[in-house]
ROVOKE-302044 format. One record per residue (C-alpha): residue in one letter; y, z negated, x negated. Coordinates in steps of 0.25 Angstrom, whole numbers, plus 5000, padded with zeros to 4 digits. Last residue first. Example, Ala and Ser with C-alpha at 12.3 -4.5 7.8 and 13.67 -1.06 7.14 Angstrom:
residues 2
S/4996/4971/4945
A/4982/4969/4951
END
This chain:
residues 468
X/4960/5109/4978
X/4971/5118/4975
X/4972/5124/4989
X/4971/5113/4997
X/4963/5117/5010
X/4955/5104/5017
X/4964/5104/5028
X/4970/5090/5025
X/4969/5098/5010
X/4981/5107/5014
X/4990/5093/5014
X/4985/5089/5001
X/4988/5103/4995
X/5003/5102/5000
X/5004/5089/4995
X/4997/5093/4981
X/5008/5104/4981
X/5019/5094/4980
X/5014/5092/4966
X/5021/5105/4963
X/5017/5118/4958
X/5020/5125/4966
X/5030/5124/4977
X/5024/5120/4990
X/5024/5128/5001
X/5020/5122/5015
X/5008/5126/5023
X/5001/5112/5018
X/5012/5105/5023
X/5011/5109/5037
X/4994/5108/5035
X/4996/5095/5033
X/5003/5093/5047
X/5018/5089/5049
X/5023/5077/5059
X/5037/5081/5056
X/5039/5068/5048
X/5025/5070/5042
X/5029/5082/5034
X/5042/5077/5029
X/5034/5064/5024
X/5024/5073/5017
X/5035/5080/5010
X/5039/5068/5007
X/5027/5063/4999
X/5030/5071/4986
X/5041/5064/4980
X/5033/5050/4981
X/5020/5057/4976
X/5028/5062/4963
X/5016/5059/4955
X/5004/5057/4962
X/4998/5049/4974
X/5001/5056/4987
X/4997/5051/5002
X/5000/5058/5014
X/4999/5053/5029
X/4997/5057/5043
X/5001/5072/5042
X/4999/5079/5055
X/4985/5088/5053
X/4985/5087/5069
X/4971/5084/5071
X/4967/5077/5059
X/4980/5071/5056
X/4984/5073/5043
X/4982/5063/5029
X/4987/5071/5016
X/4983/5065/5002
X/4990/5069/4989
X/4984/5065/4976
X/4985/5058/4963
X/4986/5060/4949
X/4988/5074/4944
X/5002/5070/4936
X/5000/5077/4923
X/5012/5085/4927
X/5006/5099/4926
X/4994/5094/4933
X/5002/5089/4944
X/5009/5102/4946
X/4996/5109/4947
X/4990/5100/4956
X/4976/5098/4958
X/4976/5085/4952
X/4986/5081/4960
X/4975/5078/4972
X/4975/5084/4986
X/4971/5077/4998
X/4970/5080/5012
X/4967/5070/5023
X/4963/5074/5037
X/4965/5063/5049
X/4960/5056/5062
X/4968/5043/5066
X/4960/5032/5068
X/4973/5022/5065
X/4964/5015/5055
X/4960/5029/5050
X/4974/5034/5048
X/4979/5021/5042
X/4967/5022/5031
X/4971/5037/5028
X/4985/5032/5025
X/4996/5037/5035
X/5010/5042/5032
X/5017/5043/5018
X/5011/5040/5004
X/5016/5042/4990
X/5009/5036/4978
X/5017/5040/4965
X/5009/5043/4951
X/5015/5035/4945
X/5021/5023/4953
X/5031/5025/4963
X/5023/5021/4974
X/5029/5028/4987
X/5029/5027/5003
X/5034/5037/5012
X/5039/5035/5026
X/5032/5046/5035
X/5026/5036/5046
X/5039/5028/5047
X/5047/5037/5053
X/5061/5031/5054
X/5071/5035/5065
X/5086/5034/5067
X/5090/5040/5080
X/5107/5039/5080
X/5117/5031/5087
X/5122/5026/5073
X/5113/5012/5072
X/5100/5022/5074
X/5106/5029/5063
X/5108/5017/5053
X/5094/5013/5059
X/5089/5025/5054
X/5094/5026/5041
X/5090/5013/5036
X/5075/5015/5042
X/5075/5027/5033
X/5081/5019/5021
X/5070/5007/5023
X/5059/5017/5024
X/5064/5023/5011
X/5065/5008/5005
X/5050/5005/5009
X/5045/4993/5013
X/5036/5000/5023
X/5038/4996/5038
X/5042/4983/5046
X/5057/4979/5044
X/5065/4971/5032
X/5059/4982/5022
X/5068/4992/5029
X/5076/4991/5040
X/5082/4980/5050
X/5094/4980/5062
X/5101/4969/5068
X/5111/4972/5081
X/5104/4967/5091
X/5093/4958/5086
X/5079/4961/5088
X/5079/4970/5077
X/5083/4985/5077
X/5077/4996/5068
X/5079/5006/5077
X/5068/5002/5087
X/5063/4988/5083
X/5064/4979/5071
X/5058/4966/5066
X/5064/4962/5053
X/5052/4959/5043
X/5048/4943/5039
X/5033/4948/5039
X/5031/4941/5052
X/5042/4950/5060
X/5056/4945/5060
X/5066/4946/5072
X/5080/4945/5071
X/5086/4933/5077
X/5099/4932/5070
X/5094/4919/5063
X/5082/4926/5058
X/5088/4938/5054
X/5099/4929/5046
X/5097/4937/5033
X/5091/4925/5024
X/5078/4931/5023
X/5074/4946/5029
X/5070/4953/5013
X/5057/4959/5019
X/5045/4956/5011
X/5040/4965/4999
X/5025/4968/4994
X/5015/4960/4984
X/5023/4964/4971
X/5023/4952/4963
X/5024/4956/4947
X/5017/4947/4938
X/5023/4947/4923
X/5017/4943/4910
X/5002/4943/4915
X/4989/4935/4912
X/4980/4938/4924
X/4971/4927/4929
X/4960/4927/4938
X/4955/4920/4951
X/4942/4918/4957
X/4940/4921/4972
X/4948/4924/4984
X/4949/4936/4993
X/4961/4941/4985
X/4954/4939/4972
X/4962/4931/4963
X/4974/4932/4952
X/4980/4921/4945
X/4991/4927/4936
X/4995/4920/4922
X/5008/4923/4918
X/5015/4924/4905
X/5027/4921/4898
X/5025/4906/4899
X/5013/4904/4908
X/5017/4907/4921
X/5006/4906/4932
X/5005/4916/4942
X/4996/4914/4955
X/4987/4919/4966
X/4988/4934/4963
X/4978/4941/4974
X/4967/4951/4970
X/4961/4961/4979
X/4965/4971/4968
X/4967/4967/4954
X/4973/4980/4948
X/4975/4986/4933
X/4986/4995/4931
X/4984/5004/4918
X/4988/5019/4922
X/4973/5021/4927
X/4974/5009/4936
X/4985/5015/4943
X/4979/5029/4945
X/4966/5020/4951
X/4974/5013/4961
X/4981/5025/4965
X/4968/5032/4969
X/4962/5020/4977
X/4976/5019/4985
X/4979/5032/4988
X/4965/5033/4993
X/4968/5021/5001
X/4981/5025/5007
X/4992/5015/5006
X/4992/5001/5012
X/4990/4994/5000
X/4994/5000/4987
X/4984/4995/4978
X/4970/4991/4984
X/4960/4978/4987
X/4972/4970/4992
X/4978/4958/4984
X/4983/4966/4973
X/4985/4962/4958
X/4989/4974/4949
X/4987/4971/4934
X/4999/4979/4924
X/4997/4979/4909
X/5011/4983/4905
X/5015/4995/4896
X/5027/5002/4903
X/5018/5010/4912
X/5011/4997/4917
X/5025/4992/4920
X/5029/5004/4929
X/5015/5004/4936
X/5016/4990/4939
X/5029/4991/4946
X/5024/5003/4954
X/5011/4996/4958
X/5016/4982/4962
X/5028/4988/4970
X/5020/4998/4977
X/5008/4988/4980
X/4998/4982/4971
X/5002/4968/4972
X/5004/4957/4961
X/5007/4965/4948
X/5003/4958/4935
X/5010/4963/4922
X/5004/4961/4909
X/5011/4965/4895
X/5024/4964/4902
X/5034/4976/4900
X/5047/4969/4896
X/5060/4966/4903
X/5054/4966/4918
X/5065/4969/4928
X/5058/4979/4938
X/5045/4970/4940
X/5056/4958/4942
X/5061/4965/4955
X/5047/4971/4959
X/5043/4955/4960
X/5041/4947/4947
X/5033/4935/4941
X/5037/4935/4925
X/5051/4937/4927
X/5055/4940/4942
X/5053/4925/4946
X/5043/4928/4957
X/5036/4915/4961
X/5022/4916/4964
X/5016/4905/4974
X/5015/4917/4986
X/5018/4931/4982
X/5032/4934/4984
X/5035/4949/4992
X/5046/4956/4986
X/5059/4957/4994
X/5063/4966/5005
X/5074/4975/5012
X/5086/4969/5017
X/5091/4980/5026
X/5094/4973/5039
X/5103/4981/5047
X/5115/4975/5055
X/5122/4981/5066
X/5135/4980/5074
X/5142/4973/5061
X/5150/4961/5058
X/5151/4956/5044
X/5151/4941/5039
X/5156/4937/5026
X/5150/4927/5016
X/5159/4920/5005
X/5157/4923/4990
X/5148/4923/4980
X/5134/4930/4982
X/5139/4937/4995
X/5136/4932/5009
X/5136/4943/5019
X/5135/4940/5034
X/5132/4950/5044
X/5136/4950/5059
X/5133/4959/5070
X/5120/4952/5076
X/5119/4938/5069
X/5122/4932/5055
X/5114/4942/5048
X/5114/4939/5033
X/5118/4948/5023
X/5118/4943/5008
X/5129/4949/4999
X/5136/4960/4996
X/5144/4968/5006
X/5145/4983/5007
X/5153/4992/5016
X/5147/5006/5019
X/5160/5017/5017
X/5148/5027/5015
X/5152/5031/5000
X/5153/5017/4997
X/5139/5014/5002
X/5134/5025/4995
X/5140/5020/4981
X/5133/5008/4983
X/5120/5014/4985
X/5121/5024/4972
X/5125/5011/4964
X/5112/5005/4968
X/5105/5017/4964
X/5112/5020/4950
X/5112/5006/4947
X/5096/5005/4950
X/5094/5017/4942
X/5101/5011/4931
X/5094/4998/4931
X/5080/5006/4929
X/5086/5015/4918
X/5088/5001/4912
X/5075/4996/4914
X/5069/5007/4908
X/5079/5006/4895
X/5076/4989/4894
X/5061/4993/4895
X/5061/5003/4883
X/5048/5008/4882
X/5044/5016/4869
X/5036/5030/4872
X/5025/5033/4863
X/5027/5047/4857
X/5034/5058/4862
X/5024/5070/4863
X/5025/5078/4875
X/5012/5089/4877
X/5011/5084/4892
X/4998/5075/4888
X/5008/5069/4879
X/5019/5066/4888
X/5009/5058/4898
X/5007/5044/4892
X/5019/5037/4884
X/5029/5048/4891
X/5024/5047/4904
X/5022/5031/4903
X/5036/5029/4899
X/5040/5042/4911
X/5032/5033/4920
X/5039/5019/4917
X/5053/5026/4918
X/5049/5031/4932
X/5042/5018/4937
X/5055/5010/4932
X/5064/5019/4939
X/5056/5018/4952
X/5056/5001/4951
X/5071/5002/4949
X/5072/5011/4962
X/5062/5004/4971
X/5064/4991/4969
X/5075/4982/4960
X/5089/4987/4965
X/5087/4999/4973
X/5075/4996/4982
X/5077/4981/4982
X/5092/4984/4988
X/5100/4996/4986
X/5115/4989/4984
X/5119/4980/4972
X/5124/4966/4970
X/5112/4963/4980
X/5115/4955/4993
X/5118/4969/5000
X/5126/4970/5015
X/5129/4983/5019
X/5142/4988/5028
X/5142/4999/5038
X/5153/5006/5048
X/5145/5016/5055
X/5147/5032/5053
X/5134/5039/5052
X/5134/5038/5036
X/5137/5024/5036
X/5127/5021/5044
X/5116/5030/5035
X/5123/5022/5023
X/5121/5009/5028
X/5105/5013/5032
X/5103/5018/5018
X/5109/5005/5011
X/5100/4996/5020
X/5087/5003/5019
X/5087/5007/5004
X/5093/4993/5000
X/5106/4989/5005
X/5103/4976/5014
X/5111/4971/5026
X/5116/4983/5033
X/5128/4981/5040
X/5131/4991/5052
X/5142/4996/5061
X/5152/4986/5054
X/5163/4975/5057
X/5169/4970/5043
X/5183/4974/5048
X/5181/4967/5061
END
């Protein structure tokens, strides 16, 4: 058949489009199915990319209003052009999604717009918004449909007053008071955007900490930094209801363990309590594909499901819901389908919170090492002792290494500071090659750079940092 493929990828987010491109590079005949009008999935359209555009723009606005004068630059009080800022965000999105379309064309990948559904091994139906469905045949199917924002029971998201991250990126005015439900990555990133632009921001979190799952010292110090920026926190608390009163909202908040409720008046409520895998309506259950208790697709070796010819990657399977994790899985499964030996090392996948300052981590936390009974040594270096950080007025934060007590192999690294998301990668490389803290400490770093703090922290594991 003319429509017979080696591989059909359902979903063109970072996992899906990367998988398709790598498979095409390896000589497979590839098609993708995408229900949106544009490619790139949540990440490029309504997630990672637009949020980073607003994070950067809001940081520049805040810097102009509060940081320039310290550097001897007088510009007066900056004026916010929110419409112009949103235009910048939209242009960034357009450039990225157009880039993916170009890459599909360059790599001779066939594209189908519509909802993809598995009709059985080797068969995928595509139903467009308008017109008739068609069925495609293929040797392999990769499910790469990503995830959607999780809902708070009893609270309806309308993307106008009560918003998910999608609506949180589309506000037409700065709210007087934004209540953020959830102190995870998305909530803190978007909360910090609107705080810098002038909103009062209150973050309500069910647990007793921000950034659940991250290193304890990171969480503690990072919360203090955000509080200095004006974010307010109600930890160990839960939102039990949101009542609309015209253009205002009344948010009911109770202690997580039960108790007397309080009411917060708000203009906007941002629900950011996590994400759920997008697997409904894909025909997976009908095809006999096994799912776990959280609605994720079960996979075994080589990202295979229990049904021959059907694979899954990214947010629909177990593991961190990160775009770059999905990309690596997409490359790995494409190489496996081409007869190669694709592989993902889940111990060296970094995670970044793109606030100001950033948080970047890779590997284990102190809590995880203690729980596993692994003896370790820690080395820490503050940016207050870094010359470049002082020159940039970017002295908040630190670098912390965790290394095996006997072998000195680096088991984890945690960075809080400006540019942390860029600095973490030399540690990822080090860990990929099972490197020791001393190995990094013996590598010459350019002076003056923020990265020197990474080297100093690695030296601190052996209690021999130079500048502290």
